[in-house]
C-alpha positions as CSV (number, residue, x, y, z in Angstrom):
1,X,46.6,-64.7,-33.7
2,X,43.8,-66.0,-36.0
3,X,44.5,-69.6,-35.0
4,X,44.3,-68.6,-31.3
5,X,47.7,-69.6,-30.2
6,X,48.9,-66.0,-29.8
7,X,46.8,-63.1,-28.5
8,X,46.9,-59.6,-29.9
9,X,46.3,-56.2,-28.2
10,X,46.1,-53.0,-30.2
11,X,47.3,-49.7,-28.5
12,X,46.7,-47.0,-31.1
13,X,48.9,-47.7,-34.0
14,X,50.9,-50.4,-32.1
15,X,50.0,-54.0,-31.8
16,X,51.3,-56.3,-29.0
17,X,51.4,-60.1,-29.4
18,X,51.8,-62.5,-26.4
19,X,51.2,-66.1,-25.7
20,X,47.7,-67.1,-24.8
21,X,48.0,-68.4,-21.3
22,X,44.5,-69.9,-21.3
23,X,45.8,-72.7,-23.5
24,X,48.6,-73.6,-21.1
25,X,47.8,-76.4,-18.6
26,X,46.9,-75.1,-15.1
27,X,49.3,-76.2,-12.4
28,X,47.8,-77.9,-9.3
29,X,48.3,-76.7,-5.8
30,X,50.8,-79.5,-5.1
31,X,52.9,-78.5,-8.2
32,X,52.7,-74.8,-7.2
33,X,54.0,-75.7,-3.7
34,X,56.7,-77.8,-5.2
35,X,57.7,-74.9,-7.5
36,X,57.6,-72.5,-4.5
37,X,59.9,-74.9,-2.6
38,X,62.2,-75.1,-5.5
39,X,62.2,-71.3,-5.8
40,X,63.1,-71.0,-2.1
41,X,65.8,-73.5,-2.4
42,X,67.3,-71.7,-5.4
43,X,67.0,-68.4,-3.6
44,X,68.9,-69.8,-0.6
45,X,71.5,-71.2,-2.9
46,X,71.7,-67.8,-4.7
47,X,72.2,-66.0,-1.4
48,X,74.9,-68.4,-0.3
49,X,76.7,-68.0,-3.7
50,X,76.5,-64.2,-3.5
51,X,77.9,-64.2,0.1
52,X,80.7,-66.5,-1.1
53,X,81.4,-64.2,-4.0
54,X,81.5,-61.1,-1.8
55,X,83.9,-62.9,0.6
56,X,86.1,-63.8,-2.3
57,X,86.1,-60.3,-3.8
58,X,87.1,-58.9,-0.3
59,X,89.9,-61.5,-0.1
60,X,91.0,-60.6,-3.7
61,X,91.0,-56.9,-2.8
62,X,93.2,-57.6,0.2
63,X,95.6,-59.7,-1.8
64,X,95.8,-57.1,-4.5
65,X,96.5,-54.3,-2.1
66,X,99.3,-56.3,-0.2
67,X,102.9,-56.4,-1.3
68,X,104.2,-59.1,-3.7
69,X,107.0,-61.4,-2.7
70,X,109.7,-59.5,-4.7
71,X,108.5,-56.2,-3.2
72,X,108.7,-57.7,0.3
73,X,112.1,-59.0,-0.4
74,X,113.3,-55.6,-1.7
75,X,111.8,-53.9,1.4
76,X,113.4,-56.4,3.8
77,X,116.8,-55.8,2.1
78,X,116.3,-52.0,2.3
79,X,115.5,-52.3,6.1
80,X,118.5,-54.5,6.7
81,X,120.8,-51.9,5.0
82,X,119.2,-49.1,7.2
83,X,119.6,-51.3,10.3
84,X,123.3,-52.0,9.5
85,X,123.9,-48.3,8.9
86,X,122.2,-47.2,12.2
87,X,124.1,-50.0,14.0
88,X,127.4,-48.7,12.6
89,X,126.5,-45.2,13.5
90,X,125.6,-46.2,17.1
91,X,128.9,-48.1,17.4
92,X,130.8,-45.0,16.2
93,X,128.9,-42.8,18.8
94,X,129.6,-45.3,21.6
95,X,133.2,-45.6,20.8
96,X,133.8,-41.9,20.4
97,X,136.2,-40.5,22.9
98,X,135.2,-36.9,22.6
99,X,132.1,-37.1,24.8
100,X,130.9,-33.9,26.5
101,X,131.8,-33.9,30.2
102,X,129.2,-32.9,32.8
103,X,131.2,-29.8,33.6
104,X,131.1,-28.7,29.9
105,X,127.4,-29.5,29.7
106,X,126.7,-27.4,32.9
107,X,128.8,-24.5,31.5
108,X,126.8,-24.5,28.2
109,X,123.5,-24.6,30.1
110,X,124.5,-21.7,32.3
111,X,125.5,-19.7,29.3
112,X,122.3,-20.4,27.5
113,X,120.3,-19.4,30.6
114,X,122.3,-16.1,30.8
115,X,121.7,-15.3,27.1
116,X,118.0,-16.2,27.5
117,X,117.6,-13.8,30.5
118,X,119.5,-11.1,28.5
119,X,117.2,-11.6,25.5
120,X,114.1,-11.3,27.7
121,X,115.5,-8.1,29.4
122,X,116.4,-6.4,26.1
123,X,113.0,-7.4,24.5
124,X,111.1,-6.0,27.5
125,X,113.2,-2.8,27.3
126,X,112.6,-2.4,23.6
127,X,108.9,-3.1,24.0
128,X,108.5,-0.5,26.7
129,X,110.4,2.1,24.6
130,X,108.3,1.4,21.5
131,X,105.1,1.6,23.6
132,X,106.2,4.9,25.0
133,X,106.8,6.2,21.4
134,X,103.5,4.9,20.1
135,X,101.5,6.7,22.8
136,X,102.1,10.0,20.9
137,X,102.3,8.5,17.4
138,X,99.2,9.2,15.2
139,X,99.4,6.0,13.1
140,X,99.1,2.3,14.1
141,X,101.9,0.2,15.6
142,X,102.2,-1.8,12.4
143,X,102.6,1.3,10.3
144,X,105.2,2.7,12.7
145,X,107.2,-0.6,12.6
146,X,107.0,-0.5,8.8
147,X,108.2,3.2,8.6
148,X,111.1,2.7,11.0
149,X,112.0,-0.8,9.7
150,X,111.5,-2.7,12.9
151,X,111.4,-6.5,12.6
152,X,110.0,-8.5,15.5
153,X,110.7,-12.0,16.7
154,X,107.1,-12.9,15.7
155,X,107.7,-11.7,12.1
156,X,110.4,-14.3,11.7
157,X,108.7,-17.0,13.8
158,X,111.3,-16.9,16.5
159,X,110.2,-18.1,19.9
160,X,112.0,-17.4,23.1
161,X,113.3,-20.8,24.4
162,X,111.6,-22.2,27.4
163,X,113.4,-22.2,30.8
164,X,114.8,-25.6,31.6
């Protein structure tokens, strides 16, 4: 600092030393334009490299998340086994001789329709009866059902089958 090569600034108890820029040669306008051009070229090069790096990182992420060759081989083998099992099951079903005849199917459908109608009729009768009782009952419907021990279809998640 005493020789003038380095400058000194005092801030309270601290001293800061830095190079004296007045001793450095001043750059001409042509040199500054050349340096600006070099900076622009380097910035463009940096942008291109960063873009390339992002592209490669995305590709690496895709490759890391995809299955490896041994995993794909195992998956294909498992799928082939499943396919063979299903094919065998299909052949057994096709070759079965105990198919349901249309008459048997119609009979089962009629019975199901009869039981569904009966279910509806009995549910309606029970609901009407319970509503009549509840008209004179001082407590709520829920309390009455609890006291008597009535369990409804809704309590068990049972839904009346749709008409087909």
